[in-house]
C-alpha positions as CSV (number, residue, x, y, z in Angstrom):
1,M,60.3,79.0,124.3
2,M,63.3,81.0,124.3
3,R,65.9,80.7,127.0
4,A,66.8,83.1,129.5
5,E,70.5,82.8,128.5
6,Y,72.6,81.2,125.8
7,G,76.2,80.1,125.9
8,F,78.4,81.1,123.0
9,S,81.5,79.6,125.0
10,K,82.0,77.0,122.0
11,G,81.1,79.4,119.4
12,R,83.4,80.5,116.6
13,R,83.9,83.8,114.7
14,G,83.1,83.9,111.0
15,A,80.8,82.7,108.1
16,I,78.4,79.9,109.2
17,I,78.5,78.3,105.7
18,P,82.0,78.2,104.0
19,T,82.6,79.8,100.7
20,K,83.1,78.0,97.6
21,G,85.6,80.1,95.6
22,K,84.6,83.6,96.6
23,T,85.6,85.7,99.9
24,R,83.5,88.8,100.9
25,I,85.8,91.7,101.5
26,T,85.3,95.4,102.3
27,I,87.4,97.7,100.0
28,Y,87.3,101.5,99.0
29,I,86.7,102.3,95.5
30,D,86.5,105.8,94.0
31,D,82.9,106.9,93.6
32,T,83.4,107.7,90.1
33,I,84.9,104.3,89.3
34,L,81.9,102.5,91.2
35,D,79.3,104.7,89.1
36,E,80.9,103.7,85.9
37,F,80.8,99.7,86.9
38,R,77.2,100.3,88.0
39,A,76.1,102.2,84.8
40,R,77.9,99.7,82.7
41,A,76.5,96.8,84.6
42,E,73.0,98.0,84.3
43,H,73.2,98.4,80.8
44,M,74.6,94.8,80.2
45,G,72.1,93.5,82.6
46,R,74.8,91.9,85.0
47,G,75.9,92.7,88.6
48,Y,78.3,95.5,89.0
49,Q,80.4,93.2,91.2
50,T,80.7,90.6,88.8
51,L,82.0,93.1,86.2
52,M,84.5,94.1,88.4
53,N,85.8,90.9,89.2
54,D,86.0,89.9,85.3
55,A,87.6,93.3,84.9
56,L,90.2,92.3,87.6
57,R,90.5,88.8,86.5
58,A,91.0,90.0,82.5
59,F,93.7,92.5,83.9
60,L,95.6,89.7,85.8
61,E,95.8,87.2,83.0
62,K,96.7,90.0,80.5
63,S,99.7,91.1,82.8
64,E,100.9,87.7,83.7
65,Q,104.3,86.7,81.7
66,H,105.8,83.6,82.7
67,V,109.7,84.0,82.8
68,T,111.0,81.7,80.0
69,A,114.4,81.3,78.9
70,A,113.5,83.6,75.8
71,V,111.7,86.3,78.1
72,L,114.9,86.3,80.3
73,R,117.2,86.7,77.5
74,Q,114.9,89.7,76.1
75,I,115.0,91.3,79.6
76,I,118.8,91.0,79.9
77,R,119.1,92.4,76.2
78,E,117.3,95.4,76.9
79,E,118.9,96.0,80.3
80,L,122.3,95.6,78.6
81,S,121.4,97.9,76.0
82,E,120.4,100.8,78.2
83,R,123.8,100.8,80.0
84,P,126.9,102.4,78.4
85,R,129.4,99.9,77.6
86,P,132.9,100.2,79.4
87,T,135.9,100.6,77.5
88,R,138.5,97.4,77.8
89,R,141.9,97.4,77.7
90,S,143.8,94.2,77.0
91,P,145.5,92.8,80.5
92,G,149.4,93.4,80.6
93,R,149.3,96.3,78.5
94,A,150.5,99.4,80.1
95,K,149.1,103.0,78.9
96,T,151.8,104.6,77.4
97,A,152.3,108.3,77.2
98,R,152.3,109.6,73.6
99,R,155.0,112.4,72.8
């Protein structure tokens, strides 16, 4: 039997069942990108969203570079090599005019 009214004063927004490791989101993807993922997923017999998730994970793992002492030295060397070196004069020596 249905009630005439239901009280939702103690209700909360959001998923009834909490997610474990994945979150539902809404994003906008170019049609051509989505079509390509769907075609590849169909060819592989997988879901296109799983394929997109795997591609994003692979990109993040590939591009992640931890900053170690060696990496920091390399970055500094590259930065220094791109800049022109200033000319140095010894302190205390005055510039003299040539005649």
